[in-house]
mmCIF file of the N, C-alpha and C atoms, coordinates in Angstrom:
data_MODEL
# 
_entry.id   MODEL 
# 
loop_
_atom_site.group_PDB 
_atom_site.id 
_atom_site.type_symbol 
_atom_site.label_atom_id 
_atom_site.label_alt_id 
_atom_site.label_comp_id 
_atom_site.label_asym_id 
_atom_site.label_entity_id 
_atom_site.label_seq_id 
_atom_site.pdbx_PDB_ins_code 
_atom_site.Cartn_x 
_atom_site.Cartn_y 
_atom_site.Cartn_z 
_atom_site.occupancy 
_atom_site.B_iso_or_equiv 
_atom_site.pdbx_formal_charge 
_atom_site.auth_seq_id 
_atom_site.auth_comp_id 
_atom_site.auth_asym_id 
_atom_site.auth_atom_id 
_atom_site.pdbx_PDB_model_num 
ATOM 1   N N  . MET A 1 1  ? 0.838   -1.185 0.000  1.00 0.00 ? 1  MET A N  1 
ATOM 2   C CA . MET A 1 1  ? 0.000   0.000  0.000  1.00 0.00 ? 1  MET A CA 1 
ATOM 3   C C  . MET A 1 1  ? 0.886   1.253  0.000  1.00 0.00 ? 1  MET A C  1 
ATOM 4   N N  . TRP A 1 2  ? 0.422   2.262  -0.703 1.00 0.00 ? 2  TRP A N  1 
ATOM 5   C CA . TRP A 1 2  ? 1.105   3.555  -0.739 1.00 0.00 ? 2  TRP A CA 1 
ATOM 6   C C  . TRP A 1 2  ? 0.536   4.452  0.350  1.00 0.00 ? 2  TRP A C  1 
ATOM 7   N N  . HIS A 1 3  ? 1.383   5.281  0.913  1.00 0.00 ? 3  HIS A N  1 
ATOM 8   C CA . HIS A 1 3  ? 0.983   6.177  1.987  1.00 0.00 ? 3  HIS A CA 1 
ATOM 9   C C  . HIS A 1 3  ? 1.296   7.620  1.615  1.00 0.00 ? 3  HIS A C  1 
ATOM 10  N N  . VAL A 1 4  ? 0.354   8.497  1.903  1.00 0.00 ? 4  VAL A N  1 
ATOM 11  C CA . VAL A 1 4  ? 0.608   9.930  1.888  1.00 0.00 ? 4  VAL A CA 1 
ATOM 12  C C  . VAL A 1 4  ? 0.812   10.291 3.352  1.00 0.00 ? 4  VAL A C  1 
ATOM 13  N N  . TYR A 1 5  ? 1.849   11.057 3.640  1.00 0.00 ? 5  TYR A N  1 
ATOM 14  C CA . TYR A 1 5  ? 2.141   11.396 5.028  1.00 0.00 ? 5  TYR A CA 1 
ATOM 15  C C  . TYR A 1 5  ? 2.459   12.877 5.149  1.00 0.00 ? 5  TYR A C  1 
ATOM 16  N N  . ILE A 1 6  ? 2.255   13.367 6.356  1.00 0.00 ? 6  ILE A N  1 
ATOM 17  C CA . ILE A 1 6  ? 2.635   14.734 6.694  1.00 0.00 ? 6  ILE A CA 1 
ATOM 18  C C  . ILE A 1 6  ? 3.505   14.658 7.940  1.00 0.00 ? 6  ILE A C  1 
ATOM 19  N N  . VAL A 1 7  ? 4.646   15.336 7.882  1.00 0.00 ? 7  VAL A N  1 
ATOM 20  C CA . VAL A 1 7  ? 5.494   15.463 9.061  1.00 0.00 ? 7  VAL A CA 1 
ATOM 21  C C  . VAL A 1 7  ? 5.561   16.931 9.459  1.00 0.00 ? 7  VAL A C  1 
ATOM 22  N N  . GLU A 1 8  ? 5.708   17.137 10.751 1.00 0.00 ? 8  GLU A N  1 
ATOM 23  C CA . GLU A 1 8  ? 5.906   18.479 11.280 1.00 0.00 ? 8  GLU A CA 1 
ATOM 24  C C  . GLU A 1 8  ? 7.381   18.625 11.624 1.00 0.00 ? 8  GLU A C  1 
ATOM 25  N N  . CYS A 1 9  ? 7.974   19.699 11.161 1.00 0.00 ? 9  CYS A N  1 
ATOM 26  C CA . CYS A 1 9  ? 9.402   19.940 11.376 1.00 0.00 ? 9  CYS A CA 1 
ATOM 27  C C  . CYS A 1 9  ? 9.621   20.713 12.672 1.00 0.00 ? 9  CYS A C  1 
ATOM 28  N N  . ILE A 1 10 ? 10.880  20.786 13.082 1.00 0.00 ? 10 ILE A N  1 
ATOM 29  C CA . ILE A 1 10 ? 11.220  21.484 14.328 1.00 0.00 ? 10 ILE A CA 1 
ATOM 30  C C  . ILE A 1 10 ? 10.819  22.958 14.291 1.00 0.00 ? 10 ILE A C  1 
ATOM 31  N N  . ASP A 1 11 ? 10.781  23.542 13.094 1.00 0.00 ? 11 ASP A N  1 
ATOM 32  C CA . ASP A 1 11 ? 10.360  24.946 12.966 1.00 0.00 ? 11 ASP A CA 1 
ATOM 33  C C  . ASP A 1 11 ? 8.844   25.085 12.797 1.00 0.00 ? 11 ASP A C  1 
ATOM 34  N N  . LEU A 1 12 ? 8.113   23.960 12.988 1.00 0.00 ? 12 LEU A N  1 
ATOM 35  C CA . LEU A 1 12 ? 6.652   23.870 12.904 1.00 0.00 ? 12 LEU A CA 1 
ATOM 36  C C  . LEU A 1 12 ? 6.117   23.911 11.475 1.00 0.00 ? 12 LEU A C  1 
ATOM 37  N N  . SER A 1 13 ? 6.993   23.904 10.477 1.00 0.00 ? 13 SER A N  1 
ATOM 38  C CA . SER A 1 13 ? 6.521   23.800 9.097  1.00 0.00 ? 13 SER A CA 1 
ATOM 39  C C  . SER A 1 13 ? 6.042   22.374 8.851  1.00 0.00 ? 13 SER A C  1 
ATOM 40  N N  . LEU A 1 14 ? 5.241   22.200 7.803  1.00 0.00 ? 14 LEU A N  1 
ATOM 41  C CA . LEU A 1 14 ? 4.674   20.896 7.465  1.00 0.00 ? 14 LEU A CA 1 
ATOM 42  C C  . LEU A 1 14 ? 5.210   20.447 6.109  1.00 0.00 ? 14 LEU A C  1 
ATOM 43  N N  . TYR A 1 15 ? 5.541   19.160 6.012  1.00 0.00 ? 15 TYR A N  1 
ATOM 44  C CA . TYR A 1 15 ? 6.041   18.575 4.766  1.00 0.00 ? 15 TYR A CA 1 
ATOM 45  C C  . TYR A 1 15 ? 5.159   17.391 4.420  1.00 0.00 ? 15 TYR A C  1 
ATOM 46  N N  . THR A 1 16 ? 4.731   17.310 3.166  1.00 0.00 ? 16 THR A N  1 
ATOM 47  C CA . THR A 1 16 ? 3.879   16.224 2.694  1.00 0.00 ? 16 THR A CA 1 
ATOM 48  C C  . THR A 1 16 ? 4.647   15.392 1.677  1.00 0.00 ? 16 THR A C  1 
ATOM 49  N N  . GLY A 1 17 ? 4.528   14.061 1.779  1.00 0.00 ? 17 GLY A N  1 
ATOM 50  C CA . GLY A 1 17 ? 5.204   13.171 0.848  1.00 0.00 ? 17 GLY A CA 1 
ATOM 51  C C  . GLY A 1 17 ? 4.440   11.866 0.671  1.00 0.00 ? 17 GLY A C  1 
ATOM 52  N N  . ILE A 1 18 ? 4.981   10.990 -0.195 1.00 0.00 ? 18 ILE A N  1 
ATOM 53  C CA . ILE A 1 18 ? 4.403   9.654  -0.379 1.00 0.00 ? 18 ILE A CA 1 
ATOM 54  C C  . ILE A 1 18 ? 5.512   8.620  -0.261 1.00 0.00 ? 18 ILE A C  1 
ATOM 55  N N  . THR A 1 19 ? 5.133   7.418  0.170  1.00 0.00 ? 19 THR A N  1 
ATOM 56  C CA . THR A 1 19 ? 6.092   6.344  0.360  1.00 0.00 ? 19 THR A CA 1 
ATOM 57  C C  . THR A 1 19 ? 5.365   5.009  0.493  1.00 0.00 ? 19 THR A C  1 
ATOM 58  N N  . LEU A 1 20 ? 6.115   3.941  0.365  1.00 0.00 ? 20 LEU A N  1 
ATOM 59  C CA . LEU A 1 20 ? 5.582   2.612  0.646  1.00 0.00 ? 20 LEU A CA 1 
ATOM 60  C C  . LEU A 1 20 ? 5.773   2.238  2.112  1.00 0.00 ? 20 LEU A C  1 
ATOM 61  N N  . ASP A 1 21 ? 6.740   2.855  2.785  1.00 0.00 ? 21 ASP A N  1 
ATOM 62  C CA . ASP A 1 21 ? 7.078   2.527  4.172  1.00 0.00 ? 21 ASP A CA 1 
ATOM 63  C C  . ASP A 1 21 ? 7.254   3.821  4.972  1.00 0.00 ? 21 ASP A C  1 
ATOM 64  N N  . VAL A 1 22 ? 6.228   4.182  5.704  1.00 0.00 ? 22 VAL A N  1 
ATOM 65  C CA . VAL A 1 22 ? 6.228   5.452  6.429  1.00 0.00 ? 22 VAL A CA 1 
ATOM 66  C C  . VAL A 1 22 ? 7.312   5.488  7.494  1.00 0.00 ? 22 VAL A C  1 
ATOM 67  N N  . ASP A 1 23 ? 7.434   4.424  8.277  1.00 0.00 ? 23 ASP A N  1 
ATOM 68  C CA . ASP A 1 23 ? 8.434   4.411  9.353  1.00 0.00 ? 23 ASP A CA 1 
ATOM 69  C C  . ASP A 1 23 ? 9.842   4.606  8.801  1.00 0.00 ? 23 ASP A C  1 
ATOM 70  N N  . ARG A 1 24 ? 10.160  3.888  7.733  1.00 0.00 ? 24 ARG A N  1 
ATOM 71  C CA . ARG A 1 24 ? 11.482  4.014  7.113  1.00 0.00 ? 24 ARG A CA 1 
ATOM 72  C C  . ARG A 1 24 ? 11.707  5.438  6.625  1.00 0.00 ? 24 ARG A C  1 
ATOM 73  N N  . ARG A 1 25 ? 10.684  6.011  5.989  1.00 0.00 ? 25 ARG A N  1 
ATOM 74  C CA . ARG A 1 25 ? 10.837  7.351  5.407  1.00 0.00 ? 25 ARG A CA 1 
ATOM 75  C C  . ARG A 1 25 ? 11.032  8.413  6.482  1.00 0.00 ? 25 ARG A C  1 
ATOM 76  N N  . VAL A 1 26 ? 10.294  8.314  7.578  1.00 0.00 ? 26 VAL A N  1 
ATOM 77  C CA . VAL A 1 26 ? 10.459  9.278  8.664  1.00 0.00 ? 26 VAL A CA 1 
ATOM 78  C C  . VAL A 1 26 ? 11.863  9.151  9.252  1.00 0.00 ? 26 VAL A C  1 
ATOM 79  N N  . LYS A 1 27 ? 12.356  7.926  9.413  1.00 0.00 ? 27 LYS A N  1 
ATOM 80  C CA . LYS A 1 27 ? 13.725  7.720  9.900  1.00 0.00 ? 27 LYS A CA 1 
ATOM 81  C C  . LYS A 1 27 ? 14.733  8.346  8.938  1.00 0.00 ? 27 LYS A C  1 
ATOM 82  N N  . GLU A 1 28 ? 14.503  8.188  7.638  1.00 0.00 ? 28 GLU A N  1 
ATOM 83  C CA . GLU A 1 28 ? 15.385  8.805  6.643  1.00 0.00 ? 28 GLU A CA 1 
ATOM 84  C C  . GLU A 1 28 ? 15.362  10.330 6.771  1.00 0.00 ? 28 GLU A C  1 
ATOM 85  N N  . HIS A 1 29 ? 14.180  10.887 6.935  1.00 0.00 ? 29 HIS A N  1 
ATOM 86  C CA . HIS A 1 29 ? 14.078  12.340 7.085  1.00 0.00 ? 29 HIS A CA 1 
ATOM 87  C C  . HIS A 1 29 ? 14.871  12.815 8.299  1.00 0.00 ? 29 HIS A C  1 
ATOM 88  N N  . ASN A 1 30 ? 14.892  12.019 9.346  1.00 0.00 ? 30 ASN A N  1 
ATOM 89  C CA . ASN A 1 30 ? 15.553  12.428 10.580 1.00 0.00 ? 30 ASN A CA 1 
ATOM 90  C C  . ASN A 1 30 ? 17.051  12.117 10.636 1.00 0.00 ? 30 ASN A C  1 
ATOM 91  N N  . HIS A 1 31 ? 17.514  11.089 9.902  1.00 0.00 ? 31 HIS A N  1 
ATOM 92  C CA . HIS A 1 31 ? 18.882  10.621 10.119 1.00 0.00 ? 31 HIS A CA 1 
ATOM 93  C C  . HIS A 1 31 ? 19.705  10.384 8.867  1.00 0.00 ? 31 HIS A C  1 
ATOM 94  N N  . SER A 1 32 ? 19.149  10.532 7.691  1.00 0.00 ? 32 SER A N  1 
ATOM 95  C CA . SER A 1 32 ? 19.833  10.063 6.493  1.00 0.00 ? 32 SER A CA 1 
ATOM 96  C C  . SER A 1 32 ? 20.069  11.165 5.474  1.00 0.00 ? 32 SER A C  1 
ATOM 97  N N  . ALA A 1 33 ? 21.059  10.923 4.635  1.00 0.00 ? 33 ALA A N  1 
ATOM 98  C CA . ALA A 1 33 ? 21.304  11.814 3.501  1.00 0.00 ? 33 ALA A CA 1 
ATOM 99  C C  . ALA A 1 33 ? 20.203  11.644 2.449  1.00 0.00 ? 33 ALA A C  1 
ATOM 100 N N  . LYS A 1 34 ? 19.381  10.609 2.572  1.00 0.00 ? 34 LYS A N  1 
ATOM 101 C CA . LYS A 1 34 ? 18.275  10.377 1.636  1.00 0.00 ? 34 LYS A CA 1 
ATOM 102 C C  . LYS A 1 34 ? 17.065  11.256 1.953  1.00 0.00 ? 34 LYS A C  1 
ATOM 103 N N  . SER A 1 35 ? 17.190  12.075 2.963  1.00 0.00 ? 35 SER A N  1 
ATOM 104 C CA . SER A 1 35 ? 16.101  12.974 3.340  1.00 0.00 ? 35 SER A CA 1 
ATOM 105 C C  . SER A 1 35 ? 15.867  13.999 2.234  1.00 0.00 ? 35 SER A C  1 
ATOM 106 N N  . ALA A 1 36 ? 14.643  14.512 2.183  1.00 0.00 ? 36 ALA A N  1 
ATOM 107 C CA . ALA A 1 36 ? 14.358  15.615 1.261  1.00 0.00 ? 36 ALA A CA 1 
ATOM 108 C C  . ALA A 1 36 ? 15.266  16.781 1.625  1.00 0.00 ? 36 ALA A C  1 
ATOM 109 N N  . LYS A 1 37 ? 15.855  17.409 0.632  1.00 0.00 ? 37 LYS A N  1 
ATOM 110 C CA . LYS A 1 37 ? 16.791  18.511 0.890  1.00 0.00 ? 37 LYS A CA 1 
ATOM 111 C C  . LYS A 1 37 ? 16.160  19.611 1.734  1.00 0.00 ? 37 LYS A C  1 
ATOM 112 N N  . SER A 1 38 ? 14.895  19.864 1.518  1.00 0.00 ? 38 SER A N  1 
ATOM 113 C CA . SER A 1 38 ? 14.228  20.938 2.244  1.00 0.00 ? 38 SER A CA 1 
ATOM 114 C C  . SER A 1 38 ? 14.086  20.640 3.738  1.00 0.00 ? 38 SER A C  1 
ATOM 115 N N  . LEU A 1 39 ? 14.267  19.372 4.134  1.00 0.00 ? 39 LEU A N  1 
ATOM 116 C CA . LEU A 1 39 ? 14.109  19.001 5.541  1.00 0.00 ? 39 LEU A CA 1 
ATOM 117 C C  . LEU A 1 39 ? 15.423  18.858 6.287  1.00 0.00 ? 39 LEU A C  1 
ATOM 118 N N  . ARG A 1 40 ? 16.532  18.882 5.613  1.00 0.00 ? 40 ARG A N  1 
ATOM 119 C CA . ARG A 1 40 ? 17.817  18.590 6.262  1.00 0.00 ? 40 ARG A CA 1 
ATOM 120 C C  . ARG A 1 40 ? 18.155  19.529 7.403  1.00 0.00 ? 40 ARG A C  1 
ATOM 121 N N  . TYR A 1 41 ? 17.679  20.753 7.362  1.00 0.00 ? 41 TYR A N  1 
ATOM 122 C CA . TYR A 1 41 ? 17.965  21.717 8.415  1.00 0.00 ? 41 TYR A CA 1 
ATOM 123 C C  . TYR A 1 41 ? 16.746  21.987 9.287  1.00 0.00 ? 41 TYR A C  1 
ATOM 124 N N  . LYS A 1 42 ? 15.751  21.105 9.184  1.00 0.00 ? 42 LYS A N  1 
ATOM 125 C CA . LYS A 1 42 ? 14.517  21.258 9.955  1.00 0.00 ? 42 LYS A CA 1 
ATOM 126 C C  . LYS A 1 42 ? 14.266  20.029 10.828 1.00 0.00 ? 42 LYS A C  1 
ATOM 127 N N  . ARG A 1 43 ? 15.312  19.292 11.112 1.00 0.00 ? 43 ARG A N  1 
ATOM 128 C CA . ARG A 1 43 ? 15.198  18.066 11.905 1.00 0.00 ? 43 ARG A CA 1 
ATOM 129 C C  . ARG A 1 43 ? 15.185  18.406 13.387 1.00 0.00 ? 43 ARG A C  1 
ATOM 130 N N  . PRO A 1 44 ? 14.560  17.568 14.188 1.00 0.00 ? 44 PRO A N  1 
ATOM 131 C CA . PRO A 1 44 ? 13.857  16.352 13.835 1.00 0.00 ? 44 PRO A CA 1 
ATOM 132 C C  . PRO A 1 44 ? 12.448  16.646 13.307 1.00 0.00 ? 44 PRO A C  1 
ATOM 133 N N  . VAL A 1 45 ? 11.926  15.693 12.554 1.00 0.00 ? 45 VAL A N  1 
ATOM 134 C CA . VAL A 1 45 ? 10.548  15.786 12.092 1.00 0.00 ? 45 VAL A CA 1 
ATOM 135 C C  . VAL A 1 45 ? 9.719   14.780 12.881 1.00 0.00 ? 45 VAL A C  1 
ATOM 136 N N  . ARG A 1 46 ? 8.417   15.042 12.943 1.00 0.00 ? 46 ARG A N  1 
ATOM 137 C CA . ARG A 1 46 ? 7.495   14.190 13.690 1.00 0.00 ? 46 ARG A CA 1 
ATOM 138 C C  . ARG A 1 46 ? 6.308   13.866 12.784 1.00 0.00 ? 46 ARG A C  1 
ATOM 139 N N  . LEU A 1 47 ? 5.987   12.592 12.659 1.00 0.00 ? 47 LEU A N  1 
ATOM 140 C CA . LEU A 1 47 ? 4.845   12.167 11.841 1.00 0.00 ? 47 LEU A CA 1 
ATOM 141 C C  . LEU A 1 47 ? 3.551   12.627 12.490 1.00 0.00 ? 47 LEU A C  1 
ATOM 142 N N  . VAL A 1 48 ? 2.704   13.343 11.712 1.00 0.00 ? 48 VAL A N  1 
ATOM 143 C CA . VAL A 1 48 ? 1.449   13.855 12.269 1.00 0.00 ? 48 VAL A CA 1 
ATOM 144 C C  . VAL A 1 48 ? 0.208   13.372 11.516 1.00 0.00 ? 48 VAL A C  1 
ATOM 145 N N  . HIS A 1 49 ? 0.393   12.770 10.320 1.00 0.00 ? 49 HIS A N  1 
ATOM 146 C CA . HIS A 1 49 ? -0.780  12.320 9.555  1.00 0.00 ? 49 HIS A CA 1 
ATOM 147 C C  . HIS A 1 49 ? -0.359  11.309 8.501  1.00 0.00 ? 49 HIS A C  1 
ATOM 148 N N  . THR A 1 50 ? -1.187  10.288 8.292  1.00 0.00 ? 50 THR A N  1 
ATOM 149 C CA . THR A 1 50 ? -0.984  9.339  7.189  1.00 0.00 ? 50 THR A CA 1 
ATOM 150 C C  . THR A 1 50 ? -2.331  8.958  6.577  1.00 0.00 ? 50 THR A C  1 
ATOM 151 N N  . GLU A 1 51 ? -2.295  8.626  5.298  1.00 0.00 ? 51 GLU A N  1 
ATOM 152 C CA . GLU A 1 51 ? -3.443  8.084  4.565  1.00 0.00 ? 51 GLU A CA 1 
ATOM 153 C C  . GLU A 1 51 ? -2.916  6.971  3.674  1.00 0.00 ? 51 GLU A C  1 
ATOM 154 N N  . MET A 1 52 ? -3.711  5.919  3.462  1.00 0.00 ? 52 MET A N  1 
ATOM 155 C CA . MET A 1 52 ? -3.281  4.789  2.635  1.00 0.00 ? 52 MET A CA 1 
ATOM 156 C C  . MET A 1 52 ? -4.053  4.744  1.315  1.00 0.00 ? 52 MET A C  1 
ATOM 157 N N  . PHE A 1 53 ? -3.337  4.310  0.248  1.00 0.00 ? 53 PHE A N  1 
ATOM 158 C CA . PHE A 1 53 ? -3.915  4.190  -1.087 1.00 0.00 ? 53 PHE A CA 1 
ATOM 159 C C  . PHE A 1 53 ? -3.408  2.916  -1.743 1.00 0.00 ? 53 PHE A C  1 
ATOM 160 N N  . LYS A 1 54 ? -4.211  2.349  -2.625 1.00 0.00 ? 54 LYS A N  1 
ATOM 161 C CA . LYS A 1 54 ? -3.833  1.115  -3.300 1.00 0.00 ? 54 LYS A CA 1 
ATOM 162 C C  . LYS A 1 54 ? -2.777  1.320  -4.368 1.00 0.00 ? 54 LYS A C  1 
ATOM 163 N N  . THR A 1 55 ? -2.822  2.460  -5.048 1.00 0.00 ? 55 THR A N  1 
ATOM 164 C CA . THR A 1 55 ? -1.894  2.672  -6.157 1.00 0.00 ? 55 THR A CA 1 
ATOM 165 C C  . THR A 1 55 ? -1.052  3.925  -5.953 1.00 0.00 ? 55 THR A C  1 
ATOM 166 N N  . HIS A 1 56 ? 0.089   3.936  -6.626 1.00 0.00 ? 56 HIS A N  1 
ATOM 167 C CA . HIS A 1 56 ? 0.970   5.097  -6.575 1.00 0.00 ? 56 HIS A CA 1 
ATOM 168 C C  . HIS A 1 56 ? 0.266   6.319  -7.144 1.00 0.00 ? 56 HIS A C  1 
ATOM 169 N N  . SER A 1 57 ? -0.480  6.144  -8.215 1.00 0.00 ? 57 SER A N  1 
ATOM 170 C CA . SER A 1 57 ? -1.135  7.298  -8.846 1.00 0.00 ? 57 SER A CA 1 
ATOM 171 C C  . SER A 1 57 ? -2.181  7.921  -7.929 1.00 0.00 ? 57 SER A C  1 
ATOM 172 N N  . GLU A 1 58 ? -2.929  7.108  -7.181 1.00 0.00 ? 58 GLU A N  1 
ATOM 173 C CA . GLU A 1 58 ? -3.900  7.648  -6.226 1.00 0.00 ? 58 GLU A CA 1 
ATOM 174 C C  . GLU A 1 58 ? -3.183  8.460  -5.138 1.00 0.00 ? 58 GLU A C  1 
ATOM 175 N N  . ALA A 1 59 ? -2.103  7.898  -4.622 1.00 0.00 ? 59 ALA A N  1 
ATOM 176 C CA . ALA A 1 59 ? -1.341  8.583  -3.574 1.00 0.00 ? 59 ALA A CA 1 
ATOM 177 C C  . ALA A 1 59 ? -0.721  9.871  -4.103 1.00 0.00 ? 59 ALA A C  1 
ATOM 178 N N  . ALA A 1 60 ? -0.188  9.827  -5.316 1.00 0.00 ? 60 ALA A N  1 
ATOM 179 C CA . ALA A 1 60 ? 0.446   11.008 -5.903 1.00 0.00 ? 60 ALA A CA 1 
ATOM 180 C C  . ALA A 1 60 ? -0.576  12.126 -6.113 1.00 0.00 ? 60 ALA A C  1 
ATOM 181 N N  . ARG A 1 61 ? -1.786  11.764 -6.535 1.00 0.00 ? 61 ARG A N  1 
ATOM 182 C CA . ARG A 1 61 ? -2.843  12.767 -6.707 1.00 0.00 ? 61 ARG A CA 1 
ATOM 183 C C  . ARG A 1 61 ? -3.194  13.434 -5.380 1.00 0.00 ? 61 ARG A C  1 
ATOM 184 N N  . ARG A 1 62 ? -3.309  12.606 -4.334 1.00 0.00 ? 62 ARG A N  1 
ATOM 185 C CA . ARG A 1 62 ? -3.646  13.137 -3.010 1.00 0.00 ? 62 ARG A CA 1 
ATOM 186 C C  . ARG A 1 62 ? -2.507  14.005 -2.467 1.00 0.00 ? 62 ARG A C  1 
ATOM 187 N N  . GLU A 1 63 ? -1.270  13.575 -2.660 1.00 0.00 ? 63 GLU A N  1 
ATOM 188 C CA . GLU A 1 63 ? -0.111  14.370 -2.233 1.00 0.00 ? 63 GLU A CA 1 
ATOM 189 C C  . GLU A 1 63 ? -0.138  15.734 -2.918 1.00 0.00 ? 63 GLU A C  1 
ATOM 190 N N  . TYR A 1 64 ? -0.368  15.738 -4.218 1.00 0.00 ? 64 TYR A N  1 
ATOM 191 C CA . TYR A 1 64 ? -0.425  16.980 -4.988 1.00 0.00 ? 64 TYR A CA 1 
ATOM 192 C C  . TYR A 1 64 ? -1.512  17.901 -4.434 1.00 0.00 ? 64 TYR A C  1 
ATOM 193 N N  . GLU A 1 65 ? -2.668  17.307 -4.148 1.00 0.00 ? 65 GLU A N  1 
ATOM 194 C CA . GLU A 1 65 ? -3.788  18.088 -3.619 1.00 0.00 ? 65 GLU A CA 1 
ATOM 195 C C  . GLU A 1 65 ? -3.398  18.730 -2.278 1.00 0.00 ? 65 GLU A C  1 
ATOM 196 N N  . ILE A 1 66 ? -2.884  17.950 -1.356 1.00 0.00 ? 66 ILE A N  1 
ATOM 197 C CA . ILE A 1 66 ? -2.536  18.452 -0.027 1.00 0.00 ? 66 ILE A CA 1 
ATOM 198 C C  . ILE A 1 66 ? -1.427  19.496 -0.112 1.00 0.00 ? 66 ILE A C  1 
ATOM 199 N N  . LYS A 1 67 ? -0.442  19.274 -0.971 1.00 0.00 ? 67 LYS A N  1 
ATOM 200 C CA . LYS A 1 67 ? 0.669   20.217 -1.090 1.00 0.00 ? 67 LYS A CA 1 
ATOM 201 C C  . LYS A 1 67 ? 0.208   21.601 -1.546 1.00 0.00 ? 67 LYS A C  1 
ATOM 202 N N  . HIS A 1 68 ? -0.940  21.677 -2.180 1.00 0.00 ? 68 HIS A N  1 
ATOM 203 C CA . HIS A 1 68 ? -1.445  22.968 -2.654 1.00 0.00 ? 68 HIS A CA 1 
ATOM 204 C C  . HIS A 1 68 ? -2.408  23.626 -1.667 1.00 0.00 ? 68 HIS A C  1 
ATOM 205 N N  . TRP A 1 69 ? -2.647  22.985 -0.545 1.00 0.00 ? 69 TRP A N  1 
ATOM 206 C CA . TRP A 1 69 ? -3.494  23.565 0.485  1.00 0.00 ? 69 TRP A CA 1 
ATOM 207 C C  . TRP A 1 69 ? -2.720  24.593 1.295  1.00 0.00 ? 69 TRP A C  1 
ATOM 208 N N  . LYS A 1 70 ? -3.455  25.508 1.884  1.00 0.00 ? 70 LYS A N  1 
ATOM 209 C CA . LYS A 1 70 ? -2.877  26.448 2.843  1.00 0.00 ? 70 LYS A CA 1 
ATOM 210 C C  . LYS A 1 70 ? -2.611  25.698 4.151  1.00 0.00 ? 70 LYS A C  1 
ATOM 211 N N  . ARG A 1 71 ? -1.723  26.242 4.952  1.00 0.00 ? 71 ARG A N  1 
ATOM 212 C CA . ARG A 1 71 ? -1.362  25.627 6.231  1.00 0.00 ? 71 ARG A CA 1 
ATOM 213 C C  . ARG A 1 71 ? -2.599  25.330 7.092  1.00 0.00 ? 71 ARG A C  1 
ATOM 214 N N  . GLU A 1 72 ? -3.537  26.260 7.141  1.00 0.00 ? 72 GLU A N  1 
ATOM 215 C CA . GLU A 1 72 ? -4.735  26.099 7.967  1.00 0.00 ? 72 GLU A CA 1 
ATOM 216 C C  . GLU A 1 72 ? -5.526  24.864 7.553  1.00 0.00 ? 72 GLU A C  1 
ATOM 217 N N  . GLU A 1 73 ? -5.605  24.606 6.245  1.00 0.00 ? 73 GLU A N  1 
ATOM 218 C CA . GLU A 1 73 ? -6.333  23.429 5.761  1.00 0.00 ? 73 GLU A CA 1 
ATOM 219 C C  . GLU A 1 73 ? -5.614  22.147 6.169  1.00 0.00 ? 73 GLU A C  1 
ATOM 220 N N  . LYS A 1 74 ? -4.293  22.153 6.102  1.00 0.00 ? 74 LYS A N  1 
ATOM 221 C CA . LYS A 1 74 ? -3.514  20.991 6.511  1.00 0.00 ? 74 LYS A CA 1 
ATOM 222 C C  . LYS A 1 74 ? -3.685  20.726 7.996  1.00 0.00 ? 74 LYS A C  1 
ATOM 223 N N  . LEU A 1 75 ? -3.688  21.770 8.800  1.00 0.00 ? 75 LEU A N  1 
ATOM 224 C CA . LEU A 1 75 ? -3.870  21.603 10.245 1.00 0.00 ? 75 LEU A CA 1 
ATOM 225 C C  . LEU A 1 75 ? -5.253  21.030 10.567 1.00 0.00 ? 75 LEU A C  1 
ATOM 226 N N  . LYS A 1 76 ? -6.269  21.428 9.823  1.00 0.00 ? 76 LYS A N  1 
ATOM 227 C CA . LYS A 1 76 ? -7.612  20.869 10.014 1.00 0.00 ? 76 LYS A CA 1 
ATOM 228 C C  . LYS A 1 76 ? -7.604  19.365 9.702  1.00 0.00 ? 76 LYS A C  1 
ATOM 229 N N  . LEU A 1 77 ? -6.909  18.977 8.642  1.00 0.00 ? 77 LEU A N  1 
ATOM 230 C CA . LEU A 1 77 ? -6.813  17.564 8.296  1.00 0.00 ? 77 LEU A CA 1 
ATOM 231 C C  . LEU A 1 77 ? -6.104  16.793 9.419  1.00 0.00 ? 77 LEU A C  1 
ATOM 232 N N  . ILE A 1 78 ? -5.023  17.337 9.925  1.00 0.00 ? 78 ILE A N  1 
ATOM 233 C CA . ILE A 1 78 ? -4.227  16.691 10.959 1.00 0.00 ? 78 ILE A CA 1 
ATOM 234 C C  . ILE A 1 78 ? -5.033  16.535 12.255 1.00 0.00 ? 78 ILE A C  1 
ATOM 235 N N  . THR A 1 79 ? -5.753  17.575 12.644 1.00 0.00 ? 79 THR A N  1 
ATOM 236 C CA . THR A 1 79 ? -6.471  17.550 13.907 1.00 0.00 ? 79 THR A CA 1 
ATOM 237 C C  . THR A 1 79 ? -7.855  16.920 13.803 1.00 0.00 ? 79 THR A C  1 
ATOM 238 N N  . GLY A 1 80 ? -8.337  16.733 12.567 1.00 0.00 ? 80 GLY A N  1 
ATOM 239 C CA . GLY A 1 80 ? -9.668  16.167 12.370 1.00 0.00 ? 80 GLY A CA 1 
ATOM 240 C C  . GLY A 1 80 ? -10.770 17.179 12.617 1.00 0.00 ? 80 GLY A C  1 
ATOM 241 N N  . ALA A 1 81 ? -10.409 18.439 12.675 1.00 0.00 ? 81 ALA A N  1 
ATOM 242 C CA . ALA A 1 81 ? -11.409 19.493 12.948 1.00 0.00 ? 81 ALA A CA 1 
ATOM 243 C C  . ALA A 1 81 ? -12.190 19.858 11.704 1.00 0.00 ? 81 ALA A C  1 
# 
C-alpha cells in the first residue's frame, strides 16, 4: 500500500510526501542523507498524519492536492477538525 504522510518539522513547518514505508521514510528524514533537501535543516521531524492508497497514482494525486493547500487546511486535516 502507498501512503501519503505529513510530518511536522522542528520549525513547525509541514512537509507532505508519499512512500511505501512510512516508518522508514520518517527515519530517513531524521537521520539520512536520503532525506528531502528541504528538511535537512529542519530536523527532527514528527509524523502527524498518514493516509493509505492502493496505487501510486492515487497517492500522488492526493499528495499533490494536499501540497497545494494552505497551512490552515492541513492543520484541520491533521487535527480532524
